[in-house]
C-alpha positions in Angstrom: -36.8 -11.2 -48.4 -35.6 -10.8 -52.2 -34.7 -14.1 -54.4 -32.6 -13.8 -57.5 -32.6 -16.5 -60.2 -30.2 -16.9 -63.0 -30.9 -19.2 -65.6 -28.2 -21.7 -67.1 -27.3 -22.5 -71.1 -30.1 -22.5 -73.3 -32.2 -21.4 -71.1 -34.5 -18.2 -70.0 -36.3 -16.7 -67.1 -39.0 -19.4 -67.5 -37.2 -22.2 -66.4 -37.5 -21.3 -63.0 -41.6 -21.3 -63.1 -42.2 -24.2 -61.6 -39.9 -23.4 -58.4 -40.9 -19.7 -58.2 -44.5 -20.1 -56.9 -43.0 -22.3 -53.7 -40.6 -19.3 -53.2 -43.2 -16.8 -53.3 -45.6 -18.8 -50.8 -42.6 -18.5 -48.3 -43.4 -15.1 -48.5 -39.9 -14.4 -50.7 -39.9 -11.7 -53.3 -38.2 -13.7 -56.3 -36.9 -12.2 -59.5 -36.2 -14.7 -62.2 -33.5 -12.5 -64.5 -34.1 -12.7 -68.5 -30.6 -12.8 -69.7 -30.1 -10.4 -72.7 -30.2 -12.1 -75.8 -32.5 -15.2 -74.6 -35.7 -13.8 -75.1 -36.4 -16.0 -78.0 -34.9 -18.2 -81.0 -35.2 -14.9 -82.8 -33.5 -12.5 -81.0 -30.6 -10.6 -82.0 -27.7 -12.4 -80.0 -24.6 -11.2 -82.7 -23.4 -8.6 -79.8 -24.4 -9.8 -76.3 -21.0 -10.4 -74.1 -20.7 -11.9 -70.9 -20.4 -8.7 -69.4 -24.2 -7.9 -70.6 -25.0 -11.4 -68.7 -23.4 -10.4 -65.8 -24.8 -6.9 -65.5 -28.2 -8.5 -65.6 -28.1 -10.0 -62.8 -26.4 -7.1 -61.0 -29.0 -4.9 -62.1 -31.7 -7.4 -60.1 -29.3 -7.3 -57.2 -29.3 -3.2 -57.3 -33.3 -3.3 -57.7 -33.8 -5.6 -54.6 -34.6 -3.4 -51.2 -32.0 -5.2 -49.3 -29.3 -7.8 -49.7 -30.5 -10.6 -51.5 -29.8 -14.5 -52.0 -28.9 -15.4 -55.1 -29.5 -19.0 -56.9 -27.7 -19.7 -60.1 -28.1 -23.1 -62.1 -25.1 -24.7 -64.1 -23.2 -22.1 -66.2 -25.3 -19.5 -64.4 -23.8 -20.4 -61.4 -20.6 -19.1 -63.1 -22.4 -15.5 -63.9 -23.8 -15.4 -60.9 -20.8 -15.4 -58.8 -19.2 -13.0 -61.2 -22.3 -10.9 -60.0 -21.2 -11.8 -56.4 -17.8 -10.0 -57.3 -19.5 -7.2 -58.4 -21.5 -6.3 -55.0 -20.7 -8.2 -52.4 -22.2 -6.5 -49.9 -25.4 -7.0 -51.3 -25.2 -11.0 -51.3 -26.3 -12.4 -48.2 -26.0 -15.9 -49.9 -25.1 -17.7 -53.2 -26.8 -21.0 -54.3 -25.1 -22.6 -57.0 -27.7 -25.4 -58.4 -25.7 -27.8 -60.8 -22.8 -25.2 -61.3 -19.8 -23.6 -60.1 -18.2 -20.2 -59.3 -16.0 -19.0 -61.8 -12.4 -17.9 -61.4 -10.9 -15.0 -62.7 -9.3 -15.4 -66.4 -11.0 -18.5 -67.2 -14.0 -18.7 -69.8 -17.6 -19.1 -69.1 -17.5 -22.5 -70.2 -15.4 -24.9 -72.2 -16.5 -27.8 -74.6 -19.1 -26.7 -76.8 -18.7 -25.1 -80.1 -20.3 -21.9 -81.8 -22.3 -21.9 -85.2 -22.5 -18.3 -86.8 -22.1 -16.9 -83.1 -24.3 -18.9 -81.2 -23.6 -21.8 -79.0 -26.9 -24.2 -80.2 -27.9 -26.8 -77.5 -26.3 -30.3 -78.3 -28.3 -33.3 -78.8 -29.3 -35.4 -75.4 -27.3 -37.7 -76.6 -24.3 -35.9 -75.6 -25.3 -35.8 -72.0 -24.7 -38.5 -69.7 -27.6 -40.5 -68.0 -27.0 -39.0 -65.0 -27.1 -35.5 -66.8 -30.7 -36.5 -67.9 -31.9 -38.4 -64.9 -35.7 -38.1 -64.3 -36.0 -36.3 -67.6 -39.0 -38.6 -69.8 -39.3 -38.8 -73.4 -42.1 -36.0 -72.7 -39.8 -33.9 -70.8 -37.4 -34.1 -73.0 -39.1 -33.0 -75.9 -40.3 -29.8 -74.1 -36.9 -28.9 -72.9 -36.0 -29.4 -76.3 -38.6 -27.1 -78.0 -38.2 -24.6 -75.3 -34.2 -24.5 -75.6 -32.7 -21.5 -77.4 -29.1 -20.9 -78.7 -26.8 -19.1 -75.8 -24.7 -16.0 -77.6 -20.9 -17.1 -78.3 -19.5 -14.5 -76.4 -21.4 -15.4 -73.3 -20.1 -19.0 -73.6 -16.5 -18.6 -74.3 -16.0 -14.9 -72.7 -13.7 -14.6 -70.3 -14.7 -13.9 -66.3 -12.7 -11.2 -64.9 -13.2 -10.9 -61.0 -11.7 -8.2 -58.9 -13.0 -7.9 -55.3 -11.8 -10.8 -52.9 -14.4 -9.8 -50.5 -16.4 -12.6 -52.7 -14.9 -15.1 -50.9 -16.8 -14.1 -47.6 -20.2 -14.4 -49.4 -21.6 -17.7 -47.9 -22.4 -20.1 -50.5 -24.6 -23.4 -50.7 -23.5 -25.8 -53.4 -27.0 -28.0 -54.4 -25.3 -30.9 -56.1 -28.2 -33.0 -58.4 -26.5 -35.4 -61.1 -23.0 -35.8 -58.8 -23.2 -36.1 -55.2 -21.5 -33.8 -52.3 -18.9 -36.1 -51.7 -17.7 -36.1 -55.6 -17.8 -32.3 -55.5 -15.4 -31.9 -52.3 -13.3 -34.9 -53.9 -12.5 -32.5 -56.9 -12.3 -29.7 -54.7 -9.9 -31.3 -52.7 -7.8 -32.9 -55.6 -7.4 -29.5 -57.4 -9.6 -29.6 -60.4 -9.3 -26.5 -61.9 -13.2 -26.2 -62.5 -13.8 -26.0 -58.9 -11.1 -24.4 -57.7 -12.9 -21.3 -56.7 -14.8 -23.0 -54.4 -11.5 -23.6 -52.2 -11.2 -20.0 -51.5 -14.8 -19.3 -50.4 -14.7 -19.3 -46.6 -18.2 -20.9 -46.1 -19.9 -23.5 -48.3 -22.6 -25.9 -47.4 -22.5 -28.6 -49.4 -26.5 -30.2 -50.0 -27.2 -33.3 -52.2 -30.7 -33.4 -54.3 -30.0 -36.7 -56.2 -31.8 -36.2 -59.9 -30.5 -35.0 -63.2 -28.7 -31.7 -64.3 -32.1 -30.0 -64.2 -33.8 -30.1 -61.0 -36.1 -27.3 -61.6 -37.9 -29.8 -64.5 -37.3 -32.6 -62.6 -37.8 -31.6 -58.9 -38.6 -28.1 -58.5 -40.4 -28.3 -55.3 -37.6 -30.0 -53.7 -35.0 -27.5 -55.5 -37.6 -24.8 -54.1 -37.3 -26.8 -50.2 -33.6 -26.7 -50.0 -33.4 -23.0 -51.1 -35.4 -22.1 -48.5 -33.5 -24.3 -46.0 -30.3 -21.9 -46.1 -29.9 -18.9 -43.9 -30.5 -16.4 -43.9 -33.9 -17.8 -45.5 -35.2 -20.3 -43.0 
C-alpha cells in the first residue's frame, strides 16, 4: 500500500528517514513529501503559501496507485487533514502524530511570530520538558542543525475546507508528549484546537510515550504503530 508522510514545522522530507525503512520492509511504498520552500535554509520561501504545501501532499496522493495511508506530524497533521478534505475518496486512513486536524477558517498554527516572512524555530527553552523528552544534547544539536525556517504564509495561512466527506475518513491519533486520555478530555471539553476530532466518525487513540518528535526518538516504535493501523496490518 502507499504511505504518504508529511513533515511538521521546520522539517523537510528527510525528517522521516529513520521511519521509512521500517515501513518499506513491511512491503509498502512510501513517499515523504518535500514541502515547497523547505529544500534548504537558503530556499526562497517568500511566495510559498499554505495552499502550496497542501497541493504538494495532494500531488503525492494523486501519484499513488490507489488509496493511501496519510501520516502527518505536528502542524503537518493540519496540512494532511486539508489534503484529506481535497481527496477524501483517496485516503484510506489519516494518522496524526502529535498533531491535530485543521478546522475551516482557522490559521494553520497560532503562537509563532514571523521574521522577514519566515517563522524560525524557537530556542529549545521555549518548549516544555514533555516536548523534549528522549532528546539528549547531541540529538538537540542535530535537530537545530537541520531545522529550516517555515514560510510565514504557511504557518499563518487560513485553512479552507469544503468537503464534509473528510469526516468519513478513519483517523488514528498518535499521542506522544500527551496521553490519549489527555487528548480525549480536551475534545470532550470543547478545546478549539481539537474540535475537528469531534466530527470525525472513526477515531483511534494510541499512546506512544516520548517527546514531540517520535520520528527522531522512537522511529521503530512509531513505524510499528503506523503499521498496526488498518488497512496496513
